[in-house]
C-alpha positions in Angstrom: 100.9 121.1 114.1 98.2 119.6 112.0 98.0 120.6 108.3 94.7 121.9 107.0 93.8 120.1 103.8 93.4 122.6 100.9 94.1 123.4 97.3 95.9 126.5 96.3 94.2 128.3 93.4 95.4 131.0 91.0 93.2 133.0 88.7 93.0 136.3 86.8 90.5 139.0 87.6 88.8 141.3 85.0 91.8 143.6 84.9 94.2 140.6 84.1 95.8 140.8 87.6 96.7 137.4 89.0 95.0 136.6 92.2 95.8 133.7 94.6 93.7 132.0 97.2 92.9 128.6 98.6 90.0 126.3 98.8 89.7 124.6 102.2 88.0 121.3 102.4 84.9 121.0 104.6 84.9 118.8 107.7 83.3 115.9 105.8 86.6 115.7 103.8 88.2 114.1 106.9 86.1 110.9 106.5 87.0 110.7 102.8 90.7 111.2 103.6 90.6 108.5 106.2 89.0 106.0 103.7 91.5 107.1 101.0 94.5 106.5 103.3 93.2 103.1 104.2 92.8 102.2 100.5 96.3 103.5 99.7 97.8 101.5 102.5 96.1 98.3 101.2 97.3 99.0 97.6 100.8 99.6 98.9 100.9 96.4 100.8 99.5 94.4 97.8 102.1 95.8 95.4 99.6 95.2 92.6 98.7 97.6 89.8 95.5 99.5 90.6 93.4 102.0 88.6 93.9 105.4 90.3 92.6 108.9 89.4 94.7 111.9 90.5 94.7 115.6 90.2 98.0 116.7 88.7 98.8 120.2 87.5 95.0 121.1 87.4 94.4 118.1 85.2 92.6 114.9 86.1 94.8 112.0 85.2 93.8 108.3 85.2 96.6 105.8 85.7 97.2 102.2 86.1 99.9 102.3 88.7 101.5 100.6 91.7 101.6 102.6 94.9 105.4 102.5 95.3 105.8 104.5 98.5 103.5 106.0 101.1 104.6 108.8 103.6 101.8 109.5 106.0 103.8 112.1 107.9 104.1 114.2 104.7 100.7 113.1 103.2 102.5 112.1 100.0 102.6 109.0 97.8 104.8 107.9 95.0 103.2 106.0 92.1 104.9 104.0 89.4 102.8 103.6 86.2 102.9 100.9 83.6 105.5 102.8 81.6 107.9 103.0 84.5 107.3 106.7 85.2 107.1 107.9 88.8 104.5 110.3 90.0 104.9 112.1 93.4 101.4 113.1 94.5 99.8 114.5 97.7 97.2 112.3 99.2 94.5 114.9 99.0 95.1 115.0 95.2 94.0 111.3 94.9 90.4 111.4 93.6 89.7 107.7 93.2 91.6 104.4 93.8 90.6 100.9 92.8 87.1 100.1 91.7 85.3 102.1 94.4 83.6 105.3 93.4 82.1 107.6 96.0 82.1 104.9 98.6 80.2 102.4 96.6 81.2 99.1 95.0 80.9 98.9 91.2 
């Protein structure tokens, strides 16, 4: 069974009742995910520190980290930052890796 890429989202309505929903990525996300997986695989093989931007707890975090472990079956990666902290992240929460932005070289 293939997993549908999505973000779970929680908000409060006007009556302060918590609501929950999900944002499903459009079909164009598939190409972005394919490119991101390729870049993650290359970063993992090189074992070099790379700049990486992730979404963690509804906050955008920019790290200098090594891609420590990649699990394509679970769509998860483990990052080790310069301070020795480990970050477990879903692949679809990776916003940017390396010097490429929106498919263009800087």
